[in-house]
N, C-alpha and C positions, 0 to 999 in steps of 0.2 A: 935700168935704175929709175925708181919712182921719183916724180917731182917733189912729192910730199914726204918722201923717206919712209913710207909704210913698209917697204921691203925689209927694213932692218928691225922691225918689231918682232920679237920671239913669238913662236906659235902658242906657247903656254899663256902668253899675255892676251892673245886673241880669245883663247878659251875662257880666261878669267873675265874678260869684258863681256863675252857672250853670256856667261853665267850670271853676271851682275845685272845685265839688261833683262834677262829672262826671269830672274827671281820674282819681281812684282807680279808678272803675268802668271807665273805658277802659283804664287801664294794667293792671289786675289781672283783669279779666273779658273785655272785648272783644278786646284785643290778643292775649292768650294763646289765645283761641278761634280768632281769625282766622289767626294765624301759627304757633302752637305746639301745636295740638290733635294728640295722638298722638306728641308729641316723645319721642324715645328718648335715653337717656343715651349711646348710641353715636352716632357719625357716621352719618347716614341718607342713603342714595342711592336714588333712583327710576330704574330702568332700564326704558326703554319702547321697544317696536318694534311697528309696525303690520304684523306678520307672525306666522307660526306659531312659537311658542317652541321646540317640539321640533325644528324644522328651521332654527333660527337659532343655529348653533354659536358664532359670535363673541360674541353677546349672553350666551349661557350661560357662556362662558369669562369674560366680565366679571363675571358674577354670582358665580362661584366665587372669582375672584381678590379682588373687594372683600370678600367674606365672610371669606376667609382673612386679609385685611388688618385685620379687626376692624370692618368696616362693617355696619350693618343694612341689608339689601337688600330693596327693594320691586320685584318683577319683574313687568312688565306686558306682555301681548301676547295673541295668539290662542292657544287651547289646542285645536288641531286634531289633534294627535298626541301620543303618549306623551312625557312629560318625563322625563329621566334620574332614576333613583332617588336619586342623590347630591344632586341639586338639591332633590328633594321632602323628603329627610330632613335637610337642613341647617336648623338652628334659626335661623340668621341670614338666611335667605331666605324671604320670603313672596310667593306668587304671586297676582296679580290678573288674572283672565281678562278679556279684552275680547270683545265680541260683534262678529262679522264681518258686514259689510253688503255686499250685492251692488250692482251698478250698473245693474240692470234699469230703474230709474226715472231714470237719468242720473247723470253724475259729480257734478253739483252737489248733488243730493239725498243721494248717498252721502257726500260731504264734509261736509255739514251734520249728518247723523246721527253721523258719526264725531266731528265737532267737539263736539257736545253730550255724547257719551259721554266724550270726553277731558276736557272741562271738569269733569264730574262726578268723574272719576278723580283729576284734579289737586287738586280741592277736598278730597276724601277724604284725600289724601296730601300735604296742603299744608305739613306741618311737616318737609320733607326739607331736607337741607343742599346736596345736589347732584341735578341731573337729568341723566342721560345718555340721549340718544336716538339711534337709528340713523337715518342719512339716506342714501338715500331709504328710504321715501317722505317727501316734503317737506310736502305738503298733506294734511290741514290742521294737522298736528302742530307744525311748526316755529313758525309765528306764535303759536300758543296757548302753547307752551312759553316763548317769549320774554316774552309778557305775564305769565305765571305767575311766572317768575323775577324779573321787574322788581318785582312787588308782594310776593312772598314772600321775596325776598332770597336765594333759592337760587342756587347757581352752575350755569350751564348748560354741559354738555359735548356737543359734536356729534361723533359717530363717523361719519366720512365713508367709506361703502362705495363710493359712486359719486356721480354728480350726478343729482338727480331730474329736472331739465328735459331732459337728454339721453335718458333712458329714455322720457319722454313724447314726445319728438321722434320717436323711432323709430315710434311708433304713428301719426304723421301724416306718414310718408314724408319724414322729415328736413326739415320745413318749420319753420325756427326762428321765422319771423314768424307762425305760426299763433297766434291769440289765446291758446289754453290753454298752449302751450309758452312763449310770451313771458311770460305771467302767472306761470308756474312759475319761469322764470328770474329774474324780478324779485323774487319772494318769497324765493328762495334767496339771491340777491345782497344784498338789503336785510337780511333778518333774521339771516343768518349772522353779520353783524358784531356782533350783540348777545351772541353766546355768549362765555363767559369762557374756554373752552378748546376745542381742536379736536384730534381724532385722525384721521390718515389711514392708508390701507393701503399707500401708496407715497410715495416722494419726489416723483414727478411730480405727484401730487395736491396735495401740500403747495405746490410751486412754483406750481401753478395758482391755489390759494386766495390766495396772496400777490400774484401778478401780475394776476389777473383780478378777484378779489373784494375786493382791498385789505385783506386780514386781516393783522394783525401776525404775522410769522413766529415771534416768541417765545411766541405763544399756541398754536402748532401743534407737535405731536409725531408722528413717524411710528411707527406701531405695526403692524408687519407681522403678518398672520395667521400663526399657528402652530398646529400640531395639539395637541389635548388629549391627556391621558395615555391615553385609551381607544384612541387610534390608535398602535399599535405594531407593529414587524416581527414576522413569524413566526420562531420560533427554529429549528425542525427540520423537515426534509422529511416525517418521519413524522407530525408534527402536522398537516401540510396534508392528508394522506390521511385522517386521522381526522376532521378538521373538515369535509371535503367530504361526510362521511357524516351530518352533522347534519341534522335534519329541515327546517330552513329553507332549505337549499340542495340537499340530495341529490336531490330530485325533478327538478331542472333539469339534472343532469349526464347526458349520453347514455351509454348502455351502452358504445358503441364508443370513448368518449373516453379517451385515454392521457395521464394527468397528467404523465408524464415527458417527453412530446414535444409534445402539443398545448398550446395557449395559452388562458388565460382573460383576457379584457379586461373592464374596468368603466368606466362613466361615470355621473355623476349630472347631472340636468338639471331645470330648471323648464319645459322645453318652451316657451321664449319666443323671439321673433325675434332676440335678440342671441346665440342659441346654436342654430345650425342643425344639428340632429341628422341631417337628410337627407344632409349631407355625409358623415357616417359610414356611413350605410346605402349611399350610392352607392359609397363605396370598398369596402365589402364585396361589392357586386355585381361590381366590377372584379376583386376577389380571386377570386371564383367563376369568372369568365371566364378568369383566368390559370390556375386549376387545370384547368379543362376543356381549354384549348387549348395550354398551354405547360409546365406543371409539375405532374405528378401526385404529386409528393412533398411539396407544401405541407401543413403541419399543419392540423388542424382548429382552428377558432376558436369559442370560446363567449363571447358578449358579453352582460353584464348591463347593462341601462339602468335606472337607479333614478330615481324622482321622479314628479311630476304636473305638469300644466300645460295651457294653452290649446291647444297644438299637438299634444298627445299622440295624439289620435285619428288625425290625419293620418299621423303617423309609424308608428303601429301598422298602419295600412292598407297603407303602403308595404311593410312587412315581410311582412304576410300575403299580399299579391298576388304575391310573388316565390317562385320555386321554389329553395329552398336545398339545397345538398349538403354544402359544406365549412364553412359558417358557421351557427351557430345563435344567434339573438337572443332574449333573454328580458327582459320588462319586469317590474320589481319595485317594490314600495312597502315599505320596510323600516323597522323601529323603530330608534330611535337606539342601541339596544344591538346589533342585528344588523348594521347597516351597517359598523361597524369590523371585525366578524368577516369580512364578505365581502371587504373590501379586502385584508386580509392573506392571503386565499386566492388572490388574482389574480396574474397575471404583469405586467400593464400597466394603467395608468390612462389614460383618454382625456379631454381637455378640448376642447370646441368653443366655449368662451366667447370672445367677442371684445371685450366692453366697449363700451357705448354711448358712453362718454366717452373711452375709450382710456387711462384713468388708474387703473383698479382692477385687482386680481389675483383669479383664481378661488380661493375658499376650498377647492374640491374638490381642487385641486392640493396645498395644504398637507396635507390629510387623507391624500392618497395618499403624499406624501413621508413623513409620520409613520408610515405603515404599511410603509415601505421599498419603495414601489412606484414604479418609473420611469414617467414620463408621456410621452404623445404628444399634443402640444397645438397648437391653432390659434395661429399667430404674430400678434403685434401688438407695437409698439415697447416698451411698458412691461414686457412680459413678461421682458425681459432682466434685470430686477431679481430674478427668481426662477429662471428656467429657462435652463440653458446647453446648447446643442446638443452632442450626443454626450458630455456630462458627466453630467447627471442626467435627460436626456430628449431627445426628438426633436421638431422643429417642422415644421409644414406650412402651406401657404397655401390649398390647395384639395383636392378629393377625390382627384386623381391623385397629388399629393405625399403625401397621407395613405396612399394605397395603397402607394406606394414605402416609406414608413415601416413600414407593416405588414409588407411583405416582409422588410425588414432586421430587424425585431424578432423575427420568428418563424423566420427562416432563419439569421441570423448570430449565433452564440452569443457571439462575442467582443463584439459591439455590446451584446447583452443584459447580459452580465456587467459591462461597463464602466459603462453607465448605471445598472445595479443597485447598483453600489458607490457611485455618486454619490447615488442616492436614500437609501441607508443612511446616508450622511454627513449628508444633509439631515434625517433622522429624529431626529438628536440636538438640533436647534434646537427649543426648546420655547416654549410660550406664556408661562408665568409669568416667565421671564427677560426676555422682550421687553416684557411688560406692565409689570413693575416699573421697567424702564429708562424707558419712555415716561411713565409716571405720576409718576415721580420728577423727570423733566425739567420737567414742568409744576408741580411742587411740590404735587401733590394728595396724594401719599403721600411718606413719607421712609424710604428704605432704611436 
């Protein structure tokens, strides 16, 4: 028997007393540490992409716009290339580099390593008000982000560039029932419903999310890709001649090249299956044949292919193994500062993007339009939301149609001037206006 009579106190009363004493500690120490560590007086957003930040223009545009709107921006992704100076110098933007893992030991091991890294990153930045992630990739980031937003009370925004499962489907020869493709589809279909807001690059993608994924259309806003301010048309012809003498480009210009008559083309690519650059190379070979057999007056073509990717070696070999006379193809890897300079020096942009889902639009075309550059592009249905035939560009379905478009573009000055005017009109449509409209529609910001 206790001297103080504590033995007679019921167990439930002890528990009540313990909860009472622990409550201040939980409320003032544990909860702030778990949910508010690093909390800013500003609204704080984590923007994350499992990709190279320097070559993720839409993500960088988001970062700039949220910063301008007064948000504290935590920007996370791979730092494989130079990040624009204005991003680095912005006091409202902090960069958190992610380590890139290869798939030598299998996709599962890669996903597990990425998952652990993402969990660490989300824990470190747990006191954010919003999480914006680019989709795809979907695995493993989407499920993790949903769990984090559920426990941290952050609001999740998915920016849909494409559908993750359709990209994976291409790797398995369009087998939707392949276990990995089916798993990716289910993850996307299930976890997308937990997001608070959705942004899509086309109206067609918004319709798909509503009809196929069952997402409330009021949570979705269409945010068309638009060029950043670094992409702008060249003002004077004299400027072009001066710019062509700059070190980053001068060494690629042939001595016999006549900038008043010959044409410069440019395309950017990730050398992936949904962007068959061999179609462009094949059309150039037909162009060479046309010059040799039918028309000795065809202008010279200088084509720059920028980017890196898994099929690059194959394409480079195709170019090296052919004897060129009228066409010169150069492969470049440019900084984010030099790429806009190159675009404004060219006569035409080329897009071979076909979209694994058929629902997204190529960002490269927006950058080209921003530079006042008419485009020649591989056609697919949703492209009508961006490119109009003979108005701001030319469309094709295969290498022979691309060859015909090349002939029109270099020989018919009236066609060139008409679609050039259309591209210049498009260059006036800018990111900030589109971004403010979409984010206001979702009530994330207030204009």
